C-alpha positions as CSV (number, residue, x, y, z in Angstrom):
1,X,4.1,21.8,-32.6
2,X,7.1,20.1,-34.2
3,X,6.3,16.4,-33.5
4,X,3.3,14.7,-32.2
5,X,2.0,11.1,-31.6
6,X,-1.3,9.4,-31.2
7,X,-1.7,6.0,-29.5
8,X,-4.5,3.4,-29.7
9,X,-5.2,0.0,-28.2
10,X,-6.6,-1.7,-25.2
11,X,-4.7,-3.6,-22.5
12,X,-6.0,-7.1,-23.6
13,X,-6.8,-6.1,-27.2
14,X,-4.9,-7.2,-30.3
15,X,-2.1,-4.8,-29.6
16,X,-1.1,-1.2,-29.3
17,X,-0.3,1.3,-32.0
18,X,1.4,4.7,-32.1
19,X,1.7,7.0,-35.0
20,X,4.5,9.6,-34.9
21,X,4.4,12.7,-37.1
22,X,7.0,15.3,-37.8
23,X,10.3,13.3,-37.4
24,X,12.8,14.4,-40.0
25,X,14.1,12.2,-42.9
26,X,17.5,10.5,-42.6
27,X,17.3,9.2,-39.0
28,X,18.7,5.7,-38.6
29,X,16.2,3.6,-36.6
30,X,15.6,-0.1,-36.2
31,X,13.2,-2.3,-34.4
32,X,16.1,-3.4,-32.2
33,X,16.7,0.2,-31.1
34,X,13.1,0.4,-29.9
35,X,13.0,-3.1,-28.4
36,X,15.9,-2.2,-26.1
37,X,13.6,0.4,-24.4
38,X,10.6,-1.9,-24.4
39,X,12.7,-4.6,-22.6
40,X,13.8,-2.1,-20.0
41,X,10.1,-1.1,-19.4
42,X,9.3,-4.7,-18.5
43,X,12.0,-5.1,-15.9
44,X,12.1,-4.3,-12.2
45,X,11.4,-6.1,-9.0
46,X,7.7,-6.3,-8.1
47,X,6.3,-6.8,-11.6
48,X,3.3,-9.1,-12.1
49,X,2.6,-12.2,-14.1
50,X,2.1,-10.5,-17.5
51,X,5.8,-9.8,-17.7
52,X,6.3,-13.6,-17.8
53,X,3.7,-14.1,-20.5
54,X,5.1,-11.9,-23.2
55,X,8.2,-10.1,-24.3
56,X,7.2,-6.9,-26.1
57,X,8.5,-6.6,-29.7
58,X,7.8,-3.7,-32.0
59,X,6.9,-3.9,-35.7
60,X,7.6,-0.8,-37.8
61,X,4.7,-0.5,-40.2
62,X,5.5,2.8,-42.0
63,X,7.7,5.8,-42.2
64,X,11.0,4.0,-42.6
65,X,12.7,2.2,-45.5
66,X,15.7,0.0,-45.0
67,X,16.2,1.5,-41.5
68,X,16.1,5.2,-42.5
69,X,13.2,7.5,-41.7
70,X,11.4,9.0,-44.7
71,X,10.0,12.1,-43.1
72,X,6.5,10.6,-43.4
73,X,4.4,9.4,-40.4
74,X,6.0,6.5,-38.5
75,X,3.7,3.7,-37.4
76,X,4.8,1.4,-34.6
77,X,2.8,-1.7,-33.5
78,X,3.3,-3.9,-30.4
79,X,1.3,-7.1,-30.4
80,X,-0.4,-8.3,-27.2
81,X,0.5,-12.0,-27.1
82,X,-2.0,-12.4,-24.2
83,X,-4.8,-11.5,-26.6
84,X,-5.4,-15.2,-27.5
85,X,-6.7,-15.7,-24.0
86,X,-9.0,-12.7,-24.2
87,X,-10.2,-12.8,-27.7
88,X,-13.8,-13.8,-26.9
89,X,-14.1,-11.0,-24.5
90,X,-12.1,-8.3,-26.3
91,X,-12.8,-8.9,-29.9
92,X,-13.9,-5.8,-31.8
93,X,-16.1,-8.0,-34.0
94,X,-19.8,-7.5,-33.3
95,X,-20.8,-11.1,-34.1
96,X,-18.0,-13.3,-32.5
97,X,-17.3,-13.7,-28.9
98,X,-19.2,-12.5,-25.8
99,X,-18.8,-9.7,-23.2
100,X,-18.4,-12.2,-20.4
101,X,-19.4,-11.1,-16.9
102,X,-19.5,-7.3,-16.7
103,X,-17.1,-5.7,-14.3
104,X,-19.2,-3.6,-11.9
105,X,-16.9,-3.1,-8.9
106,X,-14.8,0.0,-9.4
107,X,-11.3,0.2,-7.9
108,X,-10.5,3.1,-5.7
109,X,-7.8,5.2,-7.2
110,X,-8.4,4.0,-10.8
111,X,-10.3,5.4,-13.7
112,X,-13.1,2.9,-13.4
113,X,-15.9,4.8,-11.7
114,X,-15.3,8.3,-13.2
115,X,-14.9,6.9,-16.7
116,X,-18.0,4.7,-16.3
117,X,-20.1,7.7,-15.3
118,X,-18.6,9.9,-18.0
119,X,-19.1,7.5,-20.9
120,X,-22.2,5.8,-19.5
121,X,-20.6,2.3,-19.5
122,X,-22.2,-0.4,-17.3
123,X,-19.3,-2.7,-17.8
124,X,-16.2,-1.0,-16.4
125,X,-13.9,-3.1,-18.5
126,X,-14.7,-0.6,-21.3
127,X,-12.8,2.0,-19.2
128,X,-10.0,0.0,-17.5
129,X,-8.7,-1.6,-20.7
130,X,-7.7,1.8,-22.1
131,X,-6.8,3.4,-18.8
132,X,-4.3,0.6,-18.1
133,X,-0.6,1.4,-18.0
134,X,-0.2,-1.1,-20.8
135,X,-0.7,2.0,-23.0
136,X,2.7,3.2,-22.0
137,X,4.3,0.4,-24.1
138,X,3.8,2.4,-27.3
139,X,4.6,5.7,-25.6
140,X,8.0,4.2,-24.7
141,X,8.3,3.1,-28.3
142,X,7.7,6.7,-29.4
143,X,10.2,7.9,-26.8
144,X,12.8,5.4,-28.1
145,X,12.7,7.1,-31.5
146,X,13.1,10.4,-29.8
147,X,16.1,9.2,-27.8
148,X,17.7,7.9,-31.0
149,X,17.2,11.3,-32.5
150,X,18.6,13.2,-29.5
151,X,21.6,10.9,-29.5
152,X,22.6,12.3,-32.8
153,X,23.1,15.6,-31.0
154,X,24.8,14.2,-27.9
155,X,21.7,14.7,-25.7
156,X,21.3,11.9,-23.2
157,X,18.2,11.1,-21.2
158,X,18.6,8.9,-18.1
159,X,16.8,8.0,-14.8
160,X,17.0,6.3,-11.5
161,X,14.8,5.6,-8.4
162,X,15.5,7.7,-5.4
163,X,12.8,6.4,-3.1
164,X,10.7,3.3,-3.0
165,X,8.1,3.2,-0.3
166,X,9.9,4.2,2.9
167,X,13.3,3.2,1.4
168,X,15.2,6.4,0.6
169,X,18.5,6.3,-1.3
170,X,21.0,9.0,0.0
171,X,23.4,8.4,-2.9
172,X,23.1,10.9,-5.7
173,X,24.7,10.6,-9.1
174,X,28.2,11.8,-9.1
175,X,28.5,11.5,-12.9
176,X,25.8,11.4,-15.6
177,X,28.0,9.5,-18.1
178,X,26.8,6.0,-17.1
179,X,23.8,6.7,-14.9
180,X,21.5,4.3,-16.7
181,X,24.0,1.5,-16.7
182,X,24.4,1.8,-12.9
183,X,20.7,2.0,-12.3
184,X,19.9,-0.9,-14.6
185,X,22.2,-3.1,-12.5
186,X,19.8,-2.8,-9.6
187,X,16.4,-4.7,-9.7
188,X,14.8,-1.6,-8.3
189,X,17.0,0.9,-10.2
190,X,18.4,2.4,-6.9
191,X,22.1,3.6,-6.7
192,X,22.6,2.7,-3.0
193,X,22.8,-1.0,-2.1
194,X,21.5,-0.6,1.4
195,X,18.4,1.2,0.0
196,X,18.0,-1.5,-2.7
197,X,17.9,-4.3,-0.1
198,X,15.4,-2.5,2.0
199,X,13.2,-1.7,-1.0
200,X,13.2,-5.4,-2.1
201,X,12.1,-6.4,1.4
202,X,9.3,-3.8,1.4
203,X,8.0,-5.2,-1.9
204,X,8.1,-8.7,-0.6
205,X,6.1,-7.6,2.5
206,X,3.6,-5.7,0.4
207,X,3.1,-8.8,-1.8
208,X,2.3,-10.9,1.2
209,X,-0.2,-8.4,2.4
210,X,-1.8,-8.1,-1.0
211,X,-0.7,-4.4,-1.1
212,X,1.2,-2.2,-3.5
213,X,4.0,0.4,-3.3
214,X,5.0,3.6,-5.1
215,X,7.8,6.1,-4.8
216,X,9.9,8.7,-6.5
217,X,12.2,8.6,-9.5
218,X,14.4,11.2,-11.2
219,X,15.0,11.9,-14.8
220,X,18.2,13.7,-15.9
221,X,18.8,15.1,-19.4
222,X,22.3,16.2,-20.3
223,X,23.7,17.9,-23.3
224,X,20.7,20.2,-23.8
225,X,21.6,23.6,-25.2
226,X,20.4,27.0,-23.9
227,X,17.1,28.1,-25.3
228,X,14.8,25.2,-25.8
229,X,11.2,26.2,-24.9
230,X,10.1,29.9,-24.5
231,X,9.0,32.4,-22.0
232,X,6.5,34.1,-24.4
233,X,3.4,31.9,-24.0
234,X,2.3,29.5,-21.2
235,X,2.1,26.5,-23.5
236,X,5.6,26.9,-24.9
237,X,7.4,26.8,-21.5
238,X,9.7,23.7,-21.3
239,X,9.0,22.9,-17.7
240,X,5.3,23.1,-18.2
241,X,5.5,20.7,-21.2
242,X,7.6,18.2,-19.3
243,X,5.3,18.3,-16.3
244,X,2.2,17.8,-18.5
245,X,3.7,14.9,-20.3
246,X,4.8,13.2,-17.0
247,X,1.5,13.9,-15.3
248,X,-0.3,12.2,-18.1
249,X,1.4,9.0,-17.2
250,X,-0.7,6.5,-15.2
251,X,-0.4,6.8,-11.4
252,X,1.8,10.0,-11.4
253,X,0.7,12.5,-8.8
254,X,3.6,14.9,-8.5
255,X,6.4,16.5,-10.6
256,X,9.1,19.0,-9.6
257,X,11.8,20.6,-11.6
258,X,15.2,20.7,-9.8
259,X,14.8,21.4,-6.1
260,X,11.3,22.7,-6.6
261,X,9.6,21.9,-3.3
262,X,12.7,22.5,-1.1
263,X,13.3,25.8,-2.9
264,X,9.9,26.9,-1.8
265,X,10.9,27.1,1.9
266,X,14.3,28.7,1.4
267,X,15.2,32.4,1.0
268,X,16.0,33.5,-2.5
269,X,19.7,33.9,-1.7
270,X,19.9,30.1,-1.2
271,X,17.7,29.2,-4.1
272,X,18.8,31.0,-7.3
273,X,21.8,29.7,-9.2
274,X,24.6,32.3,-9.6
275,X,26.0,32.9,-13.0
276,X,29.6,32.6,-14.0
277,X,31.6,32.9,-17.3
278,X,34.8,31.3,-18.7
279,X,36.1,32.1,-22.2
280,X,36.2,28.4,-23.2
281,X,33.1,27.3,-21.4
282,X,30.9,30.4,-21.9
283,X,28.1,31.2,-19.4
284,X,27.3,28.6,-16.8
285,X,25.7,28.4,-13.3
286,X,27.6,27.6,-10.1
287,X,24.7,25.4,-8.8
288,X,21.7,23.8,-10.5
289,X,18.8,24.2,-8.0
290,X,16.6,25.3,-10.9
291,X,17.0,21.9,-12.6
292,X,18.3,23.3,-15.9
293,X,15.2,25.4,-16.7
294,X,14.7,29.2,-16.0
295,X,11.8,31.2,-17.4
296,X,10.4,28.2,-19.3
297,X,13.7,27.8,-21.2
298,X,16.6,25.4,-20.9
299,X,19.7,27.2,-19.4
300,X,22.4,24.9,-20.5
301,X,22.6,22.9,-17.2
302,X,21.4,19.3,-16.8
303,X,17.6,19.2,-16.7
304,X,16.5,17.4,-13.6
305,X,12.9,16.3,-13.1
306,X,11.6,14.4,-10.0
307,X,8.4,12.4,-10.3
308,X,6.1,11.0,-7.6
309,X,4.2,7.8,-8.4
310,X,1.4,6.6,-6.2
311,X,1.0,2.9,-5.4
312,X,-0.9,0.8,-8.0
313,X,-4.6,1.0,-7.6
314,X,-5.3,-2.7,-8.1
315,X,-4.8,-4.5,-4.8
316,X,-4.9,-8.3,-4.3
317,X,-6.6,-7.5,-0.9
318,X,-9.2,-5.1,-2.5
319,X,-10.4,-1.9,-0.7
320,X,-14.1,-1.2,-0.1
321,X,-16.2,-0.1,-3.1
322,X,-19.8,0.0,-4.3
323,X,-21.4,-2.2,-7.0
324,X,-22.6,0.2,-9.7
325,X,-25.8,-1.8,-10.3
326,X,-26.9,-2.8,-6.8
327,X,-25.4,0.2,-5.0
328,X,-24.3,-2.1,-2.2
329,X,-21.0,-2.0,-0.5
330,X,-18.6,-4.6,-1.9
331,X,-14.9,-5.2,-2.3
332,X,-13.3,-3.7,-5.5
333,X,-12.5,-5.9,-8.4
334,X,-9.0,-7.4,-8.8
335,X,-7.2,-7.6,-12.1
336,X,-3.8,-9.3,-12.5
337,X,-1.3,-6.6,-11.5
338,X,2.1,-5.6,-10.2
339,X,3.0,-5.1,-6.6
340,X,5.4,-2.2,-7.6
341,X,6.1,-0.8,-11.0
342,X,8.3,2.1,-9.9
343,X,11.5,0.9,-11.6
344,X,9.6,0.5,-14.9
345,X,7.9,3.9,-14.4
346,X,11.3,5.6,-14.2
347,X,12.1,4.2,-17.7
348,X,8.7,5.3,-19.0
349,X,9.3,8.8,-17.6
350,X,12.7,8.8,-19.3
351,X,11.1,8.2,-22.7
352,X,8.4,10.7,-22.1
353,X,11.0,13.4,-21.3
354,X,12.9,12.4,-24.4
355,X,9.9,13.1,-26.5
356,X,9.3,16.6,-25.0
357,X,13.0,17.5,-25.4
358,X,13.1,16.3,-29.0
359,X,9.9,18.3,-29.8
360,X,11.4,21.5,-28.3
361,X,14.7,20.8,-30.1
362,X,13.1,20.5,-33.5
363,X,10.9,23.5,-32.7
364,X,14.1,25.6,-32.1
365,X,16.3,24.2,-34.9
366,X,13.8,23.3,-37.6
367,X,14.7,21.3,-40.7
368,X,13.2,18.4,-42.6
369,X,16.3,16.1,-42.8
370,X,19.0,15.2,-40.3
371,X,22.0,16.8,-42.1
372,X,20.0,20.1,-42.4
373,X,19.3,20.1,-38.7
374,X,22.9,19.3,-37.8
375,X,24.1,22.3,-39.8
376,X,21.6,24.6,-38.1
377,X,22.5,23.2,-34.7
378,X,26.2,23.8,-35.2
379,X,25.5,27.4,-36.2
380,X,23.4,27.8,-33.0
381,X,26.2,26.4,-30.9
382,X,28.6,29.0,-32.4
383,X,26.0,31.7,-31.5
384,X,25.9,30.4,-27.9
385,X,29.7,30.4,-27.6
386,X,30.1,33.9,-29.1
387,X,27.3,35.6,-27.2
């Protein structure tokens, strides 16, 4: 393992923390770099009331001096401004505050019931606070550092929404140079105006019904050299690492690399990407149905990952559930929530992919400071060209 991170914090606690270990010295990083990604995470049509309460801002607590990483662990903290309204209920102090009314009505599709049984909690708030997607705030912060690192090597991670509910965008990216700028102009991060209008209408209708919506987003990574990841062990395969990271994200139920599912029903002659060679360009593929990964390794083409997000489990018109104490049928609990968080999810997925790619890159190149890694990378690029 080259880099790793560990997060802590509850949705309505004092804040969330992430500790990053393994980043090299000499990387230029600022709170502003990270706050750009945190702001993108809070955008998108269909978000709930919490986005109006607080604007996430990071504080760098360690691992950097005057904007330059030291090679030591980096600690990032994002304060929950809503904590002042929850302090009596969420305080870690054993004396102050009170638990309030215990939450005993598990929500279908959420971690409430399984977590309550596993940890023997009779108040399901002890589960939902940590299971909440609020935790992705600091995962995005970690990914922002990874994106800044990858940018030094001209590796770009971008995303867009291809389907929201039943609204499907037929338009595909024609160029990856400004994909994020184009997607960010849309409140639902779709590239086709007609699909965007329909998606907004679907969100409005779902809100009136007290319902929620999910969909599919796509992450595209360009500039990745051949050879990140490995075929030699299951846990070193790049596609497996990407899928695991994305599946760990709240409400994600499906991941495919390239044209994964459609490839499954085609003959091999229409699936595999034929190889070509030019003296200036080197080896390349005539198509990219594999999504930039073959045999668990990057093959030099853009890495394309499609991700399916289910609708949010918290409904304003709750589904049927059972009270964990009385065992009687009852409607599930309702917590303040979004109607649709798919546009935000695409940005979260972006940052999770950035982390995995940065980890695989450092695993391949090695080095403890940026200039050393740059030298090794240039040598490797010469090797690729001369192969």
